[in-house]
N, C-alpha and C positions, 0 to 999 in steps of 0.2 A: 186760603181754605175760612170756612166760614164756620164761627162753632155751630152746636147745635144746641140749640133753642125750644123754647116751648112750644115756637110756631112749627117747628118740626113733628112733635106728635102730641097732640090734646088729650089722647087719651088716656097719659098719666096726670092731667091737672086735676079731676072727679078724684082720683086715688090717690093724691097729695094733699087736698082738702078733706079726705076724710080721716087723714092722721093728724090735721090741723084740728078738726072738728072736736076730734075726741078730746081733746087736751082742751082746748076753748069752750066748750061744752062738760065737760067731766071737773074740770080745774074751781072753778066757780059754787059747784054745789057739792062739790069733796066725794064726787063717785069716782073710787078707788076701780077700781074692773076702766072707767071709760082712760083716766090716766095714764094706765099700766097698757092699754090696747092701744095709743101714744108713743110709747116710748120702744124705742128696743134697749132688752135688758144690761144690756153692755153701756147704759146709756152715762155721764156726764151730766150735772148741771153748775155751775160755779157763776158767780156774783162778786160784785166788792160791798164789803161794807166795813164800813168804819176805815177807808182805807187800805185795806187787804182783801185779798183772794183769798172768796171762802170759795170748797168743789164739796160734793157729794156727789158717792155713786148715786144711780134710781134709787137702791133701794130705802138709804138714810133719806134722801127727800121723799120719796108717798111717806116716812114715816111723820115728820114732817108735815107736810101737806092734809094727812087726817088730823091730825091736831090741830086744827086752823079750825076758826068759825064759819060756818058761812055768811056770805055778806054780798050783796047785789053789786053786779059790773059790768058793765056792758065787753062786752068781748068782740077782739073785730082784728080780721089776718088785713093787713097794711099790706104787703108783697110773699110774693114767690119766683124761685125760678127755680131751673133745674136742666142737668147737661144727663146724660142716660142716665142713669143710676145713683146719681147724687144730689143731691139740692139744697134750696137755705129757702127760708123763710123769714118774716118778722109781724108779732104778730102784738097784740096790744092786749091789755086788761085792764080797763079803766074807772076804779072804783069813785067814791064820791069825792076823797079827799088826797089821790093817791094812783097813779098809774102803773101797773110793772108792762117793759117794753124787753119782751122777748126774744134776742136774734136765735134760729135751730138750724142745726144740720141734722137733713135728713138723708136715708139710705132706702135704697130699694131692695130687698131683701128679701127672698123665701117668698117675691110674687105683689106686697107688702110691703110702703113706704113707712118709716119710722123714725123717730127724732132721735138723733143719735149721739144730739149732744145741746144743750142751750143752756145760754151767756142773757145772765138776766140782770134789767135796771131796772132800781124803783125811780118813780122820778115824781116827783112831791105836786099838788096841783097849786 
């Protein structure tokens, strides 16, 4: 049996990119409306800080982002794929001295793709 892949239903590609672009275009300029549009309200955000798992529900994460300073960066979609109504993506936000490498789980709910889980790594450059 062959798995359902991105080649089967290319009409989903622009819809997935829309969710990713809400994040990639909203995060660098602290556009909270775009950020909210990217995520499902029940999304969770996770990272490792000083060797320990840190995690936040979406609202706590958005509160932290809202306090951030706007700093120019280069957003980039590295990859994404999907099967049916579930998908995964890797994106980068590259700043002068570091890069966020974000891995997303996405789901299509109520006709639109949303990030339901974000796992992030900060890579020093």
